C-alpha positions in Angstrom: 85.0 109.8 74.3 85.1 106.0 73.5 81.7 104.2 73.3 83.3 100.8 73.0 86.4 99.0 71.9 86.3 95.9 69.7 89.4 93.8 69.4 91.3 90.8 70.8 91.8 90.3 74.5 95.6 89.9 75.0 95.9 90.1 78.8 93.8 89.6 81.9 94.9 90.5 85.4 93.2 91.1 88.8 91.5 94.4 88.0 91.7 94.8 84.2 92.3 93.6 80.7 94.2 94.7 77.6 92.3 94.7 74.3 94.3 95.1 71.2 92.8 96.8 68.1 94.5 98.5 65.2 97.9 97.7 66.7 97.2 99.5 69.9 96.6 97.8 73.3 94.0 99.5 75.5 94.3 98.9 79.2 90.8 98.7 80.6 89.7 98.4 84.2 86.8 95.9 84.5 84.8 94.2 87.3 85.6 90.6 88.1 82.2 89.7 86.5 83.2 91.2 83.2 86.7 89.8 83.4 85.4 86.2 84.0 83.4 86.4 80.8 86.3 87.3 78.6 89.0 84.9 77.3 92.6 85.8 76.4 93.0 85.4 72.6 89.3 85.8 71.9 87.7 88.8 70.2 85.5 91.0 72.4 83.5 94.1 72.4 84.0 96.1 75.7 81.8 99.1 76.3 83.9 101.9 77.9 83.8 104.9 80.2 86.7 107.4 79.9 87.5 108.7 83.4 89.6 111.8 83.9 90.9 112.4 87.3 93.6 114.6 88.9 96.3 111.9 88.9 95.6 110.6 85.3 93.0 109.0 83.1 91.6 105.5 82.9 89.3 103.5 80.7 86.7 101.4 82.6 85.0 98.6 80.7 81.7 96.7 80.8 80.4 93.6 79.2 77.3 95.2 77.7 75.4 98.5 77.5 73.1 97.6 80.4 76.1 97.2 82.7 77.5 100.5 81.5 74.2 102.3 81.9 73.9 101.0 85.5 77.4 102.2 86.2 76.5 105.7 84.8 73.6 105.8 87.2 75.6 104.6 90.2 78.2 107.4 89.8 75.5 110.0 90.0 74.9 108.9 93.6 76.8 111.2 96.1 79.7 109.4 97.6 79.9 106.7 94.9 82.8 107.1 92.6 83.8 105.0 89.6 85.8 102.5 91.6 82.9 101.9 94.0 80.4 101.6 91.2 82.7 99.1 89.4 83.0 97.1 92.7 79.2 97.1 93.1 78.8 95.7 89.6 81.5 93.2 90.3 79.3 91.7 93.1 75.8 92.3 91.8 74.4 91.9 88.3 72.7 95.0 86.8 69.4 93.1 87.0 69.8 92.2 90.7 70.8 95.7 91.4 67.8 97.2 89.6 65.5 94.8 91.5 67.2 95.6 94.9 66.7 99.3 94.2 63.0 98.8 93.1 62.3 96.6 96.2 64.2 98.9 98.7 66.5 95.9 99.5 69.4 97.7 101.3 70.5 94.3 102.8 71.6 93.0 99.4 73.4 96.2 98.6 75.2 96.3 102.0 76.7 92.9 101.3 79.0 94.5 98.7 82.5 95.0 100.1 82.9 98.7 101.1 79.1 99.5 101.0 77.6 100.0 104.4 73.9 100.3 105.3 73.9 104.1 105.0 75.5 104.0 101.5 73.1 101.3 100.4 70.2 103.4 101.6 71.5 106.4 99.8 71.9 104.4 96.5 68.2 103.3 96.8 67.0 106.8 97.7 68.9 108.5 94.8 68.2 105.9 92.2 64.7 104.8 93.1 63.1 107.2 90.6 65.7 106.4 87.9 65.1 102.6 87.9 61.9 101.6 86.2 60.2 98.3 85.6 61.2 98.7 81.9 64.9 99.0 83.0 64.7 95.8 85.0 63.1 94.0 82.1 65.7 95.3 79.6 68.6 94.3 81.8 67.1 90.9 82.4 66.3 90.4 78.7 70.0 91.2 77.9 71.3 88.8 80.6 69.2 85.9 79.3 69.6 86.6 75.6 73.3 87.1 75.5 73.5 83.6 74.2 71.5 82.3 71.3 70.2 79.4 73.5 68.6 81.9 76.0 66.9 83.8 73.1 65.5 80.6 71.6 64.3 79.3 75.0 62.6 82.7 75.7 60.7 82.5 72.4 59.7 78.9 73.1 58.4 79.7 76.6 56.4 82.6 75.3 54.9 80.4 72.6 53.7 78.1 75.5 51.8 81.0 76.9 54.1 82.5 79.5 54.7 86.2 79.7 58.0 87.5 78.5 58.9 88.8 81.9 58.1 85.4 83.6 59.9 83.5 80.9 63.0 85.7 81.3 63.1 85.5 85.1 62.8 81.7 85.0 65.5 81.4 82.3 67.8 83.6 84.4 67.4 81.3 87.3 67.8 78.3 85.0 71.1 79.7 83.7 72.3 80.4 87.3 71.6 76.7 88.0 73.9 75.6 85.2 71.6 75.1 82.3 73.2 76.3 79.0 71.6 74.6 76.0 68.2 75.6 74.7 66.6 72.3 75.8 68.1 72.4 79.3 67.1 76.1 79.8 63.5 75.3 78.8 63.3 72.1 81.0 64.7 73.8 84.1 62.7 77.0 83.6 59.5 75.0 83.3 60.2 73.2 86.5 60.8 76.6 88.2 57.6 78.0 86.9 55.4 75.2 88.3 
């Protein structure tokens, strides 16, 4: 029903945000990851999923299309509802989740609160065929290039002869280590690729 909502973040709380647009405040449930990337008073685009349930309706929000697409895949798994899927994406990035599924890494998935070994194995089994290498690369590309610095650093590393996938993986690790400027991202990524 709603693909995304663009407006000003007016409130943040433990499990959600309020985005105001056109004089209407939309209450949106989001993961802690998404919430941490949003600032009260700043404009934002939140990709949404409209959930209809017996006791009411809810809007669930995601920071980008890749996170929303991973959520949509997760809720196709038997026993995984929207709340569980949101909790998983609150603990694991879409890229790490795609990699865990591709590598049959049930240990990583079972570290998520409320996800045991059997549920982790079911997620891998049911999504293994739906997660491709291209999905992993697209999610990683979006994670790195969310900032202009990440995009510029990726182009620079590819110009130095590194493959796009290798450059993106190194840049993701560099960003996780605190690098944020183009120069820092390139410097740290080069160290990691030696």
